[in-house]
C-alpha positions, -999 to 999 in steps of 0.1 A, spaced: 60 -384 676 34 -412 671 42 -435 642 10 -452 631 14 -483 610 -17 -488 588 -27 -512 561 -52 -537 550 -54 -571 567 -25 -594 558 -3 -565 547 23 -573 574 18 -540 593 20 -558 627 51 -577 618 68 -546 605 57 -524 634 71 -550 658 103 -551 638 107 -513 639 98 -512 675 126 -537 684 152 -523 660 148 -487 671 139 -494 707 106 -475 704 76 -486 725 47 -501 705 10 -500 714 -18 -521 698 -53 -514 711 -72 -547 718 -99 -535 695 -115 -569 686 -118 -580 722 -133 -547 733 -156 -546 703 -169 -581 711 -173 -575 748 -193 -543 742 -216 -563 719 -210 -541 689 -221 -551 655 -197 -543 627 -218 -537 595 -241 -507 591 -235 -495 626 -228 -459 634 -222 -468 671 -193 -491 660 -177 -462 641 -182 -438 670 -164 -463 693 -135 -466 668 -134 -428 662 -134 -420 699 -103 -441 704 -85 -424 676 -95 -389 685 -81 -395 720 -48 -409 707 -44 -380 683 -53 -354 710 -28 -370 735 -1 -370 708 -8 -333 701 -11 -321 737 17 -342 752 44 -334 727 69 -322 753 66 -352 776 57 -378 750 86 -392 731 82 -416 702 59 -445 701 45 -468 675 8 -475 672 -6 -505 652 -36 -493 632 -51 -459 635 -73 -432 618 -69 -446 583 -83 -479 595 -112 -463 614 -122 -443 583 -116 -471 558 -134 -497 578 -162 -473 586 -167 -469 549 -163 -505 539 -186 -517 566 -213 -491 557 -209 -475 592 -203 -441 575 -206 -425 540 -179 -410 518 -192 -376 528 -188 -386 565 -151 -395 557 -145 -361 541 -161 -343 570 -142 -362 596 -109 -356 578 -118 -319 578 -124 -320 615 -91 -338 622 -73 -312 600 -91 -282 616 -81 -294 651 -45 -302 640 -48 -336 655 -21 -352 632 5 -326 640 25 -351 660 17 -382 640 32 -399 609 13 -427 592 32 -455 575 8 -473 551 18 -508 544 8 -524 512 12 -561 503 -5 -594 508 10 -621 530 14 -652 510 13 -674 541 -23 -678 551 -17 -706 576 -26 -686 607 -52 -663 594 -83 -675 613 -80 -644 633 -112 -627 642 -148 -618 632 -135 -598 602 -118 -627 584 -144 -625 556 -128 -592 545 -97 -612 534 -117 -625 504 -124 -593 485 -109 -560 476 -133 -537 494 -109 -529 523 -81 -518 499 -106 -497 479 -117 -480 511 -81 -473 522 -74 -459 487 -104 -435 490 -94 -424 525 -58 -418 515 -69 -398 484 -90 -376 507 -61 -371 531 -40 -359 501 -68 -336 489 -70 -321 524 -32 -316 523 -26 -339 552 7 -351 539 13 -375 568 11 -408 549 42 -427 537 34 -457 515 55 -488 518 53 -520 497 59 -551 517 74 -579 497 75 -602 528 112 -608 525 145 -597 540 148 -567 516 115 -554 529 129 -554 564 159 -534 553 137 -510 532 113 -503 561 143 -496 583 156 -471 557 122 -454 554 119 -452 592 154 -437 596 144 -411 570 111 -404 588 128 -401 622 149 -372 610 122 -352 594 
């Protein structure tokens, strides 16, 4: 099973996915997206090529998780298909119709059969280390969150009930709560 931790920037998804990886001894993978994106000379806004690069990575991950279910045990992935679609939408790489069509394709190929998405909501109150990458500007508005909300609503309409929402309060009780949620998910 692949557990995909998703969420807007500063929601704490990387911290929580690292915590769960350590607590449950499950390998964790984070694709070096920003570095590859920059080295390939891709532009973020209004660029279908950037979306195709992002989508290709996710399709491969989902296909691997579907086809290798007998030999592939559990692993955690930091950011996945929700991010690809939400950022595609918020960066004008794709339209809302494209999002709907791509979700339909994913459903028709059953690419999420071996995946569970944990969508982290929240906003880190500590901004001291947030000069992170070329997408820092997105921290200043609500467009990313709105795009995630749209994508998640379309997942629900497509009856892809693979998304578990989690509110991160950036405190000790959030760590305990994510452990409880994850224990529940492990035994589904």
